[in-house]
Structure formats: structure tokens, C-alpha cells
All heavy atoms as atom14 arrays in JSON, in Angstrom:
{
  "sequence": "MGVNRFVLNGVSYHGHGAINEIPGIVKSKGFKKAFVASDPDLIKFGVTAKVTDLLE",
  "atom14_mask": [
    [1, 1, 1, 1, 1, 1, 1, 1, 0, 0, 0, 0, 0, 0],
    [1, 1, 1, 1, 0, 0, 0, 0, 0, 0, 0, 0, 0, 0],
    [1, 1, 1, 1, 1, 1, 1, 0, 0, 0, 0, 0, 0, 0],
    [1, 1, 1, 1, 1, 1, 1, 1, 0, 0, 0, 0, 0, 0],
    [1, 1, 1, 1, 1, 1, 1, 1, 1, 1, 1, 0, 0, 0],
    [1, 1, 1, 1, 1, 1, 1, 1, 1, 1, 1, 0, 0, 0],
    [1, 1, 1, 1, 1, 1, 1, 0, 0, 0, 0, 0, 0, 0],
    [1, 1, 1, 1, 1, 1, 1, 1, 0, 0, 0, 0, 0, 0],
    [1, 1, 1, 1, 1, 1, 1, 1, 0, 0, 0, 0, 0, 0],
    [1, 1, 1, 1, 0, 0, 0, 0, 0, 0, 0, 0, 0, 0],
    [1, 1, 1, 1, 1, 1, 1, 0, 0, 0, 0, 0, 0, 0],
    [1, 1, 1, 1, 1, 1, 0, 0, 0, 0, 0, 0, 0, 0],
    [1, 1, 1, 1, 1, 1, 1, 1, 1, 1, 1, 1, 0, 0],
    [1, 1, 1, 1, 1, 1, 1, 1, 1, 1, 0, 0, 0, 0],
    [1, 1, 1, 1, 0, 0, 0, 0, 0, 0, 0, 0, 0, 0],
    [1, 1, 1, 1, 1, 1, 1, 1, 1, 1, 0, 0, 0, 0],
    [1, 1, 1, 1, 0, 0, 0, 0, 0, 0, 0, 0, 0, 0],
    [1, 1, 1, 1, 1, 0, 0, 0, 0, 0, 0, 0, 0, 0],
    [1, 1, 1, 1, 1, 1, 1, 1, 0, 0, 0, 0, 0, 0],
    [1, 1, 1, 1, 1, 1, 1, 1, 0, 0, 0, 0, 0, 0],
    [1, 1, 1, 1, 1, 1, 1, 1, 1, 0, 0, 0, 0, 0],
    [1, 1, 1, 1, 1, 1, 1, 1, 0, 0, 0, 0, 0, 0],
    [1, 1, 1, 1, 1, 1, 1, 0, 0, 0, 0, 0, 0, 0],
    [1, 1, 1, 1, 0, 0, 0, 0, 0, 0, 0, 0, 0, 0],
    [1, 1, 1, 1, 1, 1, 1, 1, 0, 0, 0, 0, 0, 0],
    [1, 1, 1, 1, 1, 1, 1, 0, 0, 0, 0, 0, 0, 0],
    [1, 1, 1, 1, 1, 1, 1, 1, 1, 0, 0, 0, 0, 0],
    [1, 1, 1, 1, 1, 1, 0, 0, 0, 0, 0, 0, 0, 0],
    [1, 1, 1, 1, 1, 1, 1, 1, 1, 0, 0, 0, 0, 0],
    [1, 1, 1, 1, 0, 0, 0, 0, 0, 0, 0, 0, 0, 0],
    [1, 1, 1, 1, 1, 1, 1, 1, 1, 1, 1, 0, 0, 0],
    [1, 1, 1, 1, 1, 1, 1, 1, 1, 0, 0, 0, 0, 0],
    [1, 1, 1, 1, 1, 1, 1, 1, 1, 0, 0, 0, 0, 0],
    [1, 1, 1, 1, 1, 0, 0, 0, 0, 0, 0, 0, 0, 0],
    [1, 1, 1, 1, 1, 1, 1, 1, 1, 1, 1, 0, 0, 0],
    [1, 1, 1, 1, 1, 1, 1, 0, 0, 0, 0, 0, 0, 0],
    [1, 1, 1, 1, 1, 0, 0, 0, 0, 0, 0, 0, 0, 0],
    [1, 1, 1, 1, 1, 1, 0, 0, 0, 0, 0, 0, 0, 0],
    [1, 1, 1, 1, 1, 1, 1, 1, 0, 0, 0, 0, 0, 0],
    [1, 1, 1, 1, 1, 1, 1, 0, 0, 0, 0, 0, 0, 0],
    [1, 1, 1, 1, 1, 1, 1, 1, 0, 0, 0, 0, 0, 0],
    [1, 1, 1, 1, 1, 1, 1, 1, 0, 0, 0, 0, 0, 0],
    [1, 1, 1, 1, 1, 1, 1, 1, 0, 0, 0, 0, 0, 0],
    [1, 1, 1, 1, 1, 1, 1, 1, 1, 0, 0, 0, 0, 0],
    [1, 1, 1, 1, 1, 1, 1, 1, 1, 1, 1, 0, 0, 0],
    [1, 1, 1, 1, 0, 0, 0, 0, 0, 0, 0, 0, 0, 0],
    [1, 1, 1, 1, 1, 1, 1, 0, 0, 0, 0, 0, 0, 0],
    [1, 1, 1, 1, 1, 1, 1, 0, 0, 0, 0, 0, 0, 0],
    [1, 1, 1, 1, 1, 0, 0, 0, 0, 0, 0, 0, 0, 0],
    [1, 1, 1, 1, 1, 1, 1, 1, 1, 0, 0, 0, 0, 0],
    [1, 1, 1, 1, 1, 1, 1, 0, 0, 0, 0, 0, 0, 0],
    [1, 1, 1, 1, 1, 1, 1, 0, 0, 0, 0, 0, 0, 0],
    [1, 1, 1, 1, 1, 1, 1, 1, 0, 0, 0, 0, 0, 0],
    [1, 1, 1, 1, 1, 1, 1, 1, 0, 0, 0, 0, 0, 0],
    [1, 1, 1, 1, 1, 1, 1, 1, 0, 0, 0, 0, 0, 0],
    [1, 1, 1, 1, 1, 1, 1, 1, 1, 0, 0, 0, 0, 0]
  ],
  "atom14_positions": [
    [[3.51, -16.27, 28.38], [3.1, -15.4, 27.31], [4.24, -15.28, 26.3], [5.39, -15.22, 26.67], [2.72, -14.04, 27.88], [1.77, -13.31, 26.95], [1.36, -11.66, 27.53], [-0.25, -11.93, 28.18], [0.0, 0.0, 0.0], [0.0, 0.0, 0.0], [0.0, 0.0, 0.0], [0.0, 0.0, 0.0], [0.0, 0.0, 0.0], [0.0, 0.0, 0.0]],
    [[3.91, -15.2, 25.01], [4.92, -15.12, 23.96], [5.51, -13.74, 23.8], [5.03, -12.75, 24.34], [0.0, 0.0, 0.0], [0.0, 0.0, 0.0], [0.0, 0.0, 0.0], [0.0, 0.0, 0.0], [0.0, 0.0, 0.0], [0.0, 0.0, 0.0], [0.0, 0.0, 0.0], [0.0, 0.0, 0.0], [0.0, 0.0, 0.0], [0.0, 0.0, 0.0]],
    [[6.55, -13.69, 23.04], [7.24, -12.44, 22.74], [6.55, -11.76, 21.58], [6.18, -12.4, 20.6], [8.71, -12.72, 22.4], [9.41, -11.46, 21.93], [9.43, -13.33, 23.58], [0.0, 0.0, 0.0], [0.0, 0.0, 0.0], [0.0, 0.0, 0.0], [0.0, 0.0, 0.0], [0.0, 0.0, 0.0], [0.0, 0.0, 0.0], [0.0, 0.0, 0.0]],
    [[6.36, -10.46, 21.67], [5.8, -9.67, 20.57], [6.91, -8.9, 19.9], [7.78, -8.35, 20.56], [4.74, -8.69, 21.08], [3.53, -9.41, 21.61], [3.01, -10.31, 20.97], [3.1, -9.04, 22.79], [0.0, 0.0, 0.0], [0.0, 0.0, 0.0], [0.0, 0.0, 0.0], [0.0, 0.0, 0.0], [0.0, 0.0, 0.0], [0.0, 0.0, 0.0]],
    [[6.86, -8.87, 18.59], [7.88, -8.14, 17.84], [7.19, -7.15, 16.93], [6.26, -7.5, 16.2], [8.71, -9.11, 17.01], [9.77, -8.41, 16.2], [10.61, -9.41, 15.44], [11.61, -8.7, 14.67], [12.06, -9.08, 13.5], [11.6, -10.2, 12.96], [12.95, -8.38, 12.87], [0.0, 0.0, 0.0], [0.0, 0.0, 0.0], [0.0, 0.0, 0.0]],
    [[7.64, -5.92, 16.96], [7.13, -4.88, 16.09], [8.28, -4.37, 15.25], [9.32, -3.99, 15.78], [6.54, -3.71, 16.89], [5.29, -4.06, 17.61], [5.34, -4.53, 18.91], [4.06, -3.94, 16.99], [4.18, -4.86, 19.59], [2.9, -4.27, 17.65], [2.95, -4.72, 18.96], [0.0, 0.0, 0.0], [0.0, 0.0, 0.0], [0.0, 0.0, 0.0]],
    [[8.11, -4.35, 13.95], [9.1, -3.79, 13.05], [8.51, -2.5, 12.5], [7.5, -2.51, 11.8], [9.43, -4.77, 11.9], [10.45, -4.16, 10.96], [9.94, -6.08, 12.47], [0.0, 0.0, 0.0], [0.0, 0.0, 0.0], [0.0, 0.0, 0.0], [0.0, 0.0, 0.0], [0.0, 0.0, 0.0], [0.0, 0.0, 0.0], [0.0, 0.0, 0.0]],
    [[9.11, -1.4, 12.85], [8.6, -0.11, 12.43], [9.39, 0.42, 11.25], [10.57, 0.14, 11.09], [8.67, 0.88, 13.59], [7.9, 0.45, 14.84], [8.16, 1.44, 15.98], [6.42, 0.34, 14.55], [0.0, 0.0, 0.0], [0.0, 0.0, 0.0], [0.0, 0.0, 0.0], [0.0, 0.0, 0.0], [0.0, 0.0, 0.0], [0.0, 0.0, 0.0]],
    [[8.71, 1.19, 10.42], [9.34, 1.81, 9.27], [10.53, 2.66, 9.73], [10.41, 3.47, 10.63], [8.3, 2.68, 8.55], [8.81, 3.29, 7.28], [9.95, 3.11, 6.91], [7.95, 4.01, 6.61], [0.0, 0.0, 0.0], [0.0, 0.0, 0.0], [0.0, 0.0, 0.0], [0.0, 0.0, 0.0], [0.0, 0.0, 0.0], [0.0, 0.0, 0.0]],
    [[11.64, 2.48, 9.09], [12.84, 3.25, 9.44], [12.9, 4.6, 8.78], [13.77, 5.4, 9.06], [0.0, 0.0, 0.0], [0.0, 0.0, 0.0], [0.0, 0.0, 0.0], [0.0, 0.0, 0.0], [0.0, 0.0, 0.0], [0.0, 0.0, 0.0], [0.0, 0.0, 0.0], [0.0, 0.0, 0.0], [0.0, 0.0, 0.0], [0.0, 0.0, 0.0]],
    [[11.96, 4.89, 7.88], [11.95, 6.16, 7.15], [10.61, 6.84, 7.38], [9.57, 6.21, 7.28], [12.15, 5.92, 5.64], [12.1, 7.23, 4.87], [13.46, 5.2, 5.37], [0.0, 0.0, 0.0], [0.0, 0.0, 0.0], [0.0, 0.0, 0.0], [0.0, 0.0, 0.0], [0.0, 0.0, 0.0], [0.0, 0.0, 0.0], [0.0, 0.0, 0.0]],
    [[10.64, 8.11, 7.68], [9.42, 8.89, 7.86], [9.39, 10.01, 6.84], [10.42, 10.62, 6.55], [9.35, 9.49, 9.27], [9.29, 8.48, 10.23], [0.0, 0.0, 0.0], [0.0, 0.0, 0.0], [0.0, 0.0, 0.0], [0.0, 0.0, 0.0], [0.0, 0.0, 0.0], [0.0, 0.0, 0.0], [0.0, 0.0, 0.0], [0.0, 0.0, 0.0]],
    [[8.22, 10.28, 6.31], [8.03, 11.37, 5.36], [7.2, 12.45, 6.03], [6.18, 12.16, 6.63], [7.31, 10.86, 4.1], [8.12, 9.88, 3.31], [8.17, 8.54, 3.66], [8.85, 10.3, 2.21], [8.93, 7.64, 2.93], [9.61, 9.4, 1.47], [9.64, 8.08, 1.84], [10.39, 7.17, 1.12], [0.0, 0.0, 0.0], [0.0, 0.0, 0.0]],
    [[7.64, 13.69, 5.92], [6.95, 14.82, 6.54], [6.87, 15.96, 5.55], [7.7, 16.08, 4.66], [7.7, 15.31, 7.78], [7.88, 14.25, 8.82], [6.94, 14.01, 9.79], [8.88, 13.36, 9.04], [7.36, 13.02, 10.56], [8.54, 12.62, 10.12], [0.0, 0.0, 0.0], [0.0, 0.0, 0.0], [0.0, 0.0, 0.0], [0.0, 0.0, 0.0]],
    [[5.86, 16.79, 5.72], [5.76, 18.0, 4.92], [4.66, 17.94, 3.88], [4.0, 16.92, 3.68], [0.0, 0.0, 0.0], [0.0, 0.0, 0.0], [0.0, 0.0, 0.0], [0.0, 0.0, 0.0], [0.0, 0.0, 0.0], [0.0, 0.0, 0.0], [0.0, 0.0, 0.0], [0.0, 0.0, 0.0], [0.0, 0.0, 0.0], [0.0, 0.0, 0.0]],
    [[4.47, 19.06, 3.21], [3.42, 19.21, 2.21], [3.58, 18.16, 1.11], [4.64, 18.04, 0.51], [3.46, 20.61, 1.61], [2.4, 20.85, 0.6], [1.09, 21.02, 0.96], [2.45, 20.93, -0.74], [0.37, 21.19, -0.13], [1.16, 21.15, -1.17], [0.0, 0.0, 0.0], [0.0, 0.0, 0.0], [0.0, 0.0, 0.0], [0.0, 0.0, 0.0]],
    [[2.53, 17.4, 0.88], [2.54, 16.4, -0.19], [3.15, 15.07, 0.18], [3.2, 14.16, -0.66], [0.0, 0.0, 0.0], [0.0, 0.0, 0.0], [0.0, 0.0, 0.0], [0.0, 0.0, 0.0], [0.0, 0.0, 0.0], [0.0, 0.0, 0.0], [0.0, 0.0, 0.0], [0.0, 0.0, 0.0], [0.0, 0.0, 0.0], [0.0, 0.0, 0.0]],
    [[3.61, 14.9, 1.41], [4.26, 13.65, 1.81], [3.33, 12.45, 1.65], [3.77, 11.36, 1.29], [4.76, 13.75, 3.24], [0.0, 0.0, 0.0], [0.0, 0.0, 0.0], [0.0, 0.0, 0.0], [0.0, 0.0, 0.0], [0.0, 0.0, 0.0], [0.0, 0.0, 0.0], [0.0, 0.0, 0.0], [0.0, 0.0, 0.0], [0.0, 0.0, 0.0]],
    [[2.04, 12.65, 1.88], [1.08, 11.56, 1.77], [1.05, 10.96, 0.37], [0.77, 9.79, 0.18], [-0.33, 12.03, 2.21], [-1.26, 10.85, 2.43], [-0.91, 13.02, 1.23], [-2.59, 11.22, 3.06], [0.0, 0.0, 0.0], [0.0, 0.0, 0.0], [0.0, 0.0, 0.0], [0.0, 0.0, 0.0], [0.0, 0.0, 0.0], [0.0, 0.0, 0.0]],
    [[1.38, 11.78, -0.62], [1.37, 11.32, -2.01], [2.5, 10.35, -2.33], [2.53, 9.76, -3.42], [1.4, 12.51, -2.96], [0.15, 13.36, -2.81], [-0.96, 12.83, -2.71], [0.33, 14.65, -2.76], [0.0, 0.0, 0.0], [0.0, 0.0, 0.0], [0.0, 0.0, 0.0], [0.0, 0.0, 0.0], [0.0, 0.0, 0.0], [0.0, 0.0, 0.0]],
    [[3.42, 10.17, -1.41], [4.51, 9.2, -1.58], [4.03, 7.77, -1.31], [4.67, 6.81, -1.72], [5.67, 9.53, -0.64], [6.32, 10.87, -0.89], [7.02, 10.93, -2.24], [7.66, 9.94, -2.62], [6.91, 11.99, -2.91], [0.0, 0.0, 0.0], [0.0, 0.0, 0.0], [0.0, 0.0, 0.0], [0.0, 0.0, 0.0], [0.0, 0.0, 0.0]],
    [[2.91, 7.62, -0.62], [2.44, 6.3, -0.2], [2.25, 5.33, -1.36], [2.78, 4.21, -1.32], [1.15, 6.41, 0.65], [1.46, 7.11, 1.97], [0.52, 5.05, 0.89], [0.23, 7.46, 2.79], [0.0, 0.0, 0.0], [0.0, 0.0, 0.0], [0.0, 0.0, 0.0], [0.0, 0.0, 0.0], [0.0, 0.0, 0.0], [0.0, 0.0, 0.0]],
    [[1.51, 5.68, -2.42], [1.29, 4.69, -3.49], [2.58, 4.18, -4.14], [2.71, 2.98, -4.41], [0.43, 5.45, -4.51], [-0.25, 6.51, -3.71], [0.75, 6.9, -2.66], [0.0, 0.0, 0.0], [0.0, 0.0, 0.0], [0.0, 0.0, 0.0], [0.0, 0.0, 0.0], [0.0, 0.0, 0.0], [0.0, 0.0, 0.0], [0.0, 0.0, 0.0]],
    [[3.52, 5.05, -4.36], [4.79, 4.64, -4.97], [5.58, 3.69, -4.08], [6.17, 2.72, -4.56], [0.0, 0.0, 0.0], [0.0, 0.0, 0.0], [0.0, 0.0, 0.0], [0.0, 0.0, 0.0], [0.0, 0.0, 0.0], [0.0, 0.0, 0.0], [0.0, 0.0, 0.0], [0.0, 0.0, 0.0], [0.0, 0.0, 0.0], [0.0, 0.0, 0.0]],
    [[5.59, 3.96, -2.8], [6.3, 3.1, -1.85], [5.64, 1.72, -1.8], [6.3, 0.69, -1.84], [6.35, 3.74, -0.45], [7.18, 5.01, -0.49], [6.89, 2.76, 0.57], [7.02, 5.89, 0.72], [0.0, 0.0, 0.0], [0.0, 0.0, 0.0], [0.0, 0.0, 0.0], [0.0, 0.0, 0.0], [0.0, 0.0, 0.0], [0.0, 0.0, 0.0]],
    [[4.31, 1.71, -1.72], [3.57, 0.45, -1.66], [3.86, -0.39, -2.91], [4.13, -1.59, -2.81], [2.05, 0.73, -1.52], [1.24, -0.53, -1.73], [1.76, 1.33, -0.16], [0.0, 0.0, 0.0], [0.0, 0.0, 0.0], [0.0, 0.0, 0.0], [0.0, 0.0, 0.0], [0.0, 0.0, 0.0], [0.0, 0.0, 0.0], [0.0, 0.0, 0.0]],
    [[3.8, 0.24, -4.07], [4.07, -0.49, -5.33], [5.5, -1.0, -5.39], [5.75, -2.13, -5.77], [3.8, 0.41, -6.53], [2.37, 0.47, -6.92], [2.2, 1.26, -8.2], [0.74, 1.25, -8.62], [0.54, 1.99, -9.86], [0.0, 0.0, 0.0], [0.0, 0.0, 0.0], [0.0, 0.0, 0.0], [0.0, 0.0, 0.0], [0.0, 0.0, 0.0]],
    [[6.45, -0.15, -5.02], [7.86, -0.54, -5.13], [8.22, -1.7, -4.23], [9.1, -2.48, -4.52], [8.78, 0.65, -4.83], [8.77, 0.97, -3.46], [0.0, 0.0, 0.0], [0.0, 0.0, 0.0], [0.0, 0.0, 0.0], [0.0, 0.0, 0.0], [0.0, 0.0, 0.0], [0.0, 0.0, 0.0], [0.0, 0.0, 0.0], [0.0, 0.0, 0.0]],
    [[7.51, -1.83, -3.12], [7.78, -2.92, -2.18], [6.91, -4.15, -2.47], [7.09, -5.19, -1.84], [7.56, -2.44, -0.75], [8.54, -1.33, -0.39], [8.68, -1.19, 1.09], [9.7, -0.12, 1.42], [11.04, -0.63, 1.5], [0.0, 0.0, 0.0], [0.0, 0.0, 0.0], [0.0, 0.0, 0.0], [0.0, 0.0, 0.0], [0.0, 0.0, 0.0]],
    [[5.97, -4.02, -3.4], [5.13, -5.16, -3.77], [4.1, -5.54, -2.72], [3.61, -6.67, -2.72], [0.0, 0.0, 0.0], [0.0, 0.0, 0.0], [0.0, 0.0, 0.0], [0.0, 0.0, 0.0], [0.0, 0.0, 0.0], [0.0, 0.0, 0.0], [0.0, 0.0, 0.0], [0.0, 0.0, 0.0], [0.0, 0.0, 0.0], [0.0, 0.0, 0.0]],
    [[3.74, -4.6, -1.87], [2.75, -4.89, -0.83], [1.38, -5.11, -1.45], [1.0, -4.43, -2.4], [2.65, -3.76, 0.19], [3.9, -3.54, 1.01], [4.21, -2.29, 1.49], [4.77, -4.58, 1.3], [5.34, -2.07, 2.26], [5.9, -4.38, 2.07], [6.18, -3.12, 2.55], [0.0, 0.0, 0.0], [0.0, 0.0, 0.0], [0.0, 0.0, 0.0]],
    [[0.63, -6.06, -0.91], [-0.73, -6.34, -1.37], [-1.78, -5.93, -0.33], [-2.94, -5.77, -0.65], [-0.9, -7.84, -1.67], [0.08, -8.36, -2.7], [-0.2, -7.75, -4.06], [0.77, -8.33, -5.08], [0.99, -7.49, -6.2], [0.0, 0.0, 0.0], [0.0, 0.0, 0.0], [0.0, 0.0, 0.0], [0.0, 0.0, 0.0], [0.0, 0.0, 0.0]],
    [[-1.36, -5.78, 0.92], [-2.26, -5.41, 2.01], [-1.58, -4.38, 2.89], [-0.35, -4.29, 2.92], [-2.61, -6.63, 2.87], [-3.4, -7.69, 2.15], [-3.73, -8.82, 3.1], [-4.53, -9.89, 2.38], [-4.92, -10.97, 3.3], [0.0, 0.0, 0.0], [0.0, 0.0, 0.0], [0.0, 0.0, 0.0], [0.0, 0.0, 0.0], [0.0, 0.0, 0.0]],
    [[-2.4, -3.62, 3.6], [-1.86, -2.62, 4.53], [-2.65, -2.65, 5.83], [-3.85, -2.93, 5.83], [-1.94, -1.23, 3.92], [0.0, 0.0, 0.0], [0.0, 0.0, 0.0], [0.0, 0.0, 0.0], [0.0, 0.0, 0.0], [0.0, 0.0, 0.0], [0.0, 0.0, 0.0], [0.0, 0.0, 0.0], [0.0, 0.0, 0.0], [0.0, 0.0, 0.0]],
    [[-1.99, -2.35, 6.91], [-2.63, -2.19, 8.21], [-2.61, -0.7, 8.53], [-1.54, -0.1, 8.62], [-1.87, -2.98, 9.29], [-2.42, -2.76, 10.67], [-3.56, -3.45, 11.08], [-1.82, -1.88, 11.55], [-4.07, -3.25, 12.36], [-2.31, -1.68, 12.82], [-3.45, -2.37, 13.23], [0.0, 0.0, 0.0], [0.0, 0.0, 0.0], [0.0, 0.0, 0.0]],
    [[-3.78, -0.12, 8.64], [-3.88, 1.31, 8.93], [-4.45, 1.46, 10.34], [-5.58, 1.05, 10.6], [-4.79, 2.02, 7.91], [-4.92, 3.5, 8.24], [-4.26, 1.84, 6.48], [0.0, 0.0, 0.0], [0.0, 0.0, 0.0], [0.0, 0.0, 0.0], [0.0, 0.0, 0.0], [0.0, 0.0, 0.0], [0.0, 0.0, 0.0], [0.0, 0.0, 0.0]],
    [[-3.68, 2.04, 11.23], [-4.13, 2.3, 12.6], [-4.64, 3.73, 12.67], [-3.99, 4.65, 12.16], [-2.99, 2.09, 13.58], [0.0, 0.0, 0.0], [0.0, 0.0, 0.0], [0.0, 0.0, 0.0], [0.0, 0.0, 0.0], [0.0, 0.0, 0.0], [0.0, 0.0, 0.0], [0.0, 0.0, 0.0], [0.0, 0.0, 0.0], [0.0, 0.0, 0.0]],
    [[-5.78, 3.9, 13.28], [-6.38, 5.22, 13.36], [-7.12, 5.37, 14.7], [-6.97, 4.54, 15.59], [-7.35, 5.4, 12.19], [-7.79, 6.73, 12.12], [0.0, 0.0, 0.0], [0.0, 0.0, 0.0], [0.0, 0.0, 0.0], [0.0, 0.0, 0.0], [0.0, 0.0, 0.0], [0.0, 0.0, 0.0], [0.0, 0.0, 0.0], [0.0, 0.0, 0.0]],
    [[-7.88, 6.43, 14.82], [-8.73, 6.61, 16.0], [-10.0, 7.33, 15.56], [-10.09, 7.81, 14.44], [-8.0, 7.35, 17.12], [-7.63, 8.78, 16.79], [-8.44, 9.47, 16.12], [-6.57, 9.24, 17.22], [0.0, 0.0, 0.0], [0.0, 0.0, 0.0], [0.0, 0.0, 0.0], [0.0, 0.0, 0.0], [0.0, 0.0, 0.0], [0.0, 0.0, 0.0]],
    [[-11.0, 7.38, 16.42], [-12.29, 7.96, 16.02], [-12.2, 9.4, 15.5], [-12.9, 9.76, 14.55], [-13.12, 7.89, 17.31], [-12.56, 6.73, 18.05], [-11.08, 6.77, 17.77], [0.0, 0.0, 0.0], [0.0, 0.0, 0.0], [0.0, 0.0, 0.0], [0.0, 0.0, 0.0], [0.0, 0.0, 0.0], [0.0, 0.0, 0.0], [0.0, 0.0, 0.0]],
    [[-11.34, 10.22, 16.1], [-11.25, 11.61, 15.64], [-10.6, 11.71, 14.25], [-11.02, 12.53, 13.43], [-10.48, 12.47, 16.63], [-11.3, 12.8, 17.87], [-12.55, 12.83, 17.76], [-10.71, 13.02, 18.94], [0.0, 0.0, 0.0], [0.0, 0.0, 0.0], [0.0, 0.0, 0.0], [0.0, 0.0, 0.0], [0.0, 0.0, 0.0], [0.0, 0.0, 0.0]],
    [[-9.58, 10.9, 13.99], [-8.97, 10.93, 12.66], [-9.97, 10.46, 11.6], [-9.98, 10.98, 10.48], [-7.71, 10.06, 12.63], [-6.53, 10.59, 13.44], [-5.37, 9.6, 13.39], [-6.09, 11.94, 12.94], [0.0, 0.0, 0.0], [0.0, 0.0, 0.0], [0.0, 0.0, 0.0], [0.0, 0.0, 0.0], [0.0, 0.0, 0.0], [0.0, 0.0, 0.0]],
    [[-10.81, 9.5, 11.95], [-11.85, 9.06, 11.03], [-12.89, 10.17, 10.85], [-13.27, 10.5, 9.73], [-12.51, 7.75, 11.54], [-11.48, 6.62, 11.49], [-13.75, 7.41, 10.72], [-11.92, 5.35, 12.21], [0.0, 0.0, 0.0], [0.0, 0.0, 0.0], [0.0, 0.0, 0.0], [0.0, 0.0, 0.0], [0.0, 0.0, 0.0], [0.0, 0.0, 0.0]],
    [[-13.32, 10.75, 11.95], [-14.34, 11.8, 11.93], [-13.93, 12.98, 11.05], [-14.75, 13.53, 10.31], [-14.58, 12.27, 13.36], [-15.57, 13.41, 13.51], [-15.72, 13.76, 14.99], [-16.52, 15.0, 15.21], [-16.6, 15.34, 16.65], [0.0, 0.0, 0.0], [0.0, 0.0, 0.0], [0.0, 0.0, 0.0], [0.0, 0.0, 0.0], [0.0, 0.0, 0.0]],
    [[-12.67, 13.37, 11.1], [-12.2, 14.54, 10.36], [-11.64, 14.19, 8.98], [-11.08, 15.05, 8.3], [-11.19, 15.33, 11.19], [-11.81, 15.93, 12.42], [-11.46, 15.47, 13.67], [-12.77, 16.92, 12.31], [-12.05, 16.01, 14.81], [-13.36, 17.47, 13.45], [-12.99, 17.01, 14.7], [0.0, 0.0, 0.0], [0.0, 0.0, 0.0], [0.0, 0.0, 0.0]],
    [[-11.77, 12.94, 8.56], [-11.39, 12.54, 7.21], [-9.91, 12.3, 6.98], [-9.5, 12.09, 5.84], [0.0, 0.0, 0.0], [0.0, 0.0, 0.0], [0.0, 0.0, 0.0], [0.0, 0.0, 0.0], [0.0, 0.0, 0.0], [0.0, 0.0, 0.0], [0.0, 0.0, 0.0], [0.0, 0.0, 0.0], [0.0, 0.0, 0.0], [0.0, 0.0, 0.0]],
    [[-9.12, 12.31, 8.02], [-7.68, 12.1, 7.87], [-7.38, 10.67, 7.43], [-6.59, 10.44, 6.52], [-6.93, 12.44, 9.18], [-5.45, 12.15, 9.04], [-7.18, 13.89, 9.57], [0.0, 0.0, 0.0], [0.0, 0.0, 0.0], [0.0, 0.0, 0.0], [0.0, 0.0, 0.0], [0.0, 0.0, 0.0], [0.0, 0.0, 0.0], [0.0, 0.0, 0.0]],
    [[-8.04, 9.72, 8.04], [-7.84, 8.3, 7.71], [-8.24, 8.03, 6.26], [-7.54, 7.31, 5.55], [-8.62, 7.4, 8.67], [-8.22, 7.71, 10.01], [-8.35, 5.93, 8.39], [0.0, 0.0, 0.0], [0.0, 0.0, 0.0], [0.0, 0.0, 0.0], [0.0, 0.0, 0.0], [0.0, 0.0, 0.0], [0.0, 0.0, 0.0], [0.0, 0.0, 0.0]],
    [[-9.34, 8.61, 5.83], [-9.81, 8.41, 4.46], [-8.8, 8.91, 3.43], [-8.69, 8.32, 2.34], [-11.16, 9.09, 4.25], [0.0, 0.0, 0.0], [0.0, 0.0, 0.0], [0.0, 0.0, 0.0], [0.0, 0.0, 0.0], [0.0, 0.0, 0.0], [0.0, 0.0, 0.0], [0.0, 0.0, 0.0], [0.0, 0.0, 0.0], [0.0, 0.0, 0.0]],
    [[-8.05, 9.94, 3.75], [-7.04, 10.43, 2.82], [-6.0, 9.33, 2.52], [-5.52, 9.19, 1.4], [-6.34, 11.66, 3.37], [-7.21, 12.89, 3.37], [-6.45, 14.08, 3.94], [-7.33, 15.31, 3.96], [-6.64, 16.49, 4.5], [0.0, 0.0, 0.0], [0.0, 0.0, 0.0], [0.0, 0.0, 0.0], [0.0, 0.0, 0.0], [0.0, 0.0, 0.0]],
    [[-5.67, 8.56, 3.55], [-4.7, 7.47, 3.39], [-5.35, 6.27, 2.7], [-4.82, 5.74, 1.72], [-4.1, 7.05, 4.74], [-3.22, 5.82, 4.6], [-3.34, 8.21, 5.36], [0.0, 0.0, 0.0], [0.0, 0.0, 0.0], [0.0, 0.0, 0.0], [0.0, 0.0, 0.0], [0.0, 0.0, 0.0], [0.0, 0.0, 0.0], [0.0, 0.0, 0.0]],
    [[-6.51, 5.84, 3.2], [-7.14, 4.66, 2.63], [-7.57, 4.88, 1.18], [-7.53, 3.96, 0.37], [-8.34, 4.18, 3.49], [-9.28, 5.25, 3.63], [-7.87, 3.72, 4.86], [0.0, 0.0, 0.0], [0.0, 0.0, 0.0], [0.0, 0.0, 0.0], [0.0, 0.0, 0.0], [0.0, 0.0, 0.0], [0.0, 0.0, 0.0], [0.0, 0.0, 0.0]],
    [[-7.95, 6.09, 0.83], [-8.29, 6.4, -0.57], [-7.08, 6.21, -1.47], [-7.2, 5.69, -2.58], [-8.84, 7.82, -0.71], [-10.23, 7.99, -0.13], [-10.87, 6.97, 0.23], [-10.68, 9.15, -0.02], [0.0, 0.0, 0.0], [0.0, 0.0, 0.0], [0.0, 0.0, 0.0], [0.0, 0.0, 0.0], [0.0, 0.0, 0.0], [0.0, 0.0, 0.0]],
    [[-5.92, 6.61, -1.01], [-4.69, 6.42, -1.79], [-4.35, 4.95, -1.95], [-3.83, 4.53, -2.98], [-3.51, 7.14, -1.13], [-3.48, 8.65, -1.27], [-2.36, 9.22, -0.4], [-3.27, 9.05, -2.72], [0.0, 0.0, 0.0], [0.0, 0.0, 0.0], [0.0, 0.0, 0.0], [0.0, 0.0, 0.0], [0.0, 0.0, 0.0], [0.0, 0.0, 0.0]],
    [[-4.63, 4.17, -0.92], [-4.31, 2.74, -0.97], [-5.26, 1.98, -1.89], [-4.88, 0.94, -2.43], [-4.37, 2.15, 0.44], [-3.27, 2.63, 1.39], [-3.54, 2.15, 2.8], [-1.91, 2.17, 0.9], [0.0, 0.0, 0.0], [0.0, 0.0, 0.0], [0.0, 0.0, 0.0], [0.0, 0.0, 0.0], [0.0, 0.0, 0.0], [0.0, 0.0, 0.0]],
    [[-6.46, 2.47, -2.07], [-7.41, 1.8, -2.94], [-7.0, 1.98, -4.38], [-7.16, 1.21, -5.24], [-8.82, 2.31, -2.71], [-9.38, 1.85, -1.39], [-10.78, 2.39, -1.12], [-11.39, 2.95, -2.03], [-11.22, 2.24, 0.01], [0.0, 0.0, 0.0], [0.0, 0.0, 0.0], [0.0, 0.0, 0.0], [0.0, 0.0, 0.0], [0.0, 0.0, 0.0]]
  ]
}
């Protein structure tokens, strides 16, 4: 079996309004695609949509 490598973000944003930092970070890094990991409850309560709406 091969080796798996995960590179995690070294910076975390917390607090009121932190989610609004996402579009600026995405643009500044020139990203064209994003991988959003979620679960059924986060989808059910609209948490995931808050992120994906910003990415659109």
C-alpha cells in the first residue's frame, strides 16, 4: 500500500466573522477548486452552505 500525505493549513481563523476571510484567502492563493469536507448534520443545519456559498 502507498504512503498517504496530508498537508493541513498552518493557519486557523476563529471568531465572529472569520468565515468572511475565506474568499480573500482563496483569491490571494489563486485557488480554482476547493475540497469541502462536511457531514449530514452540518449540511442539514446549513453550516456547509455558508462556506460553499462564499466559494461560489
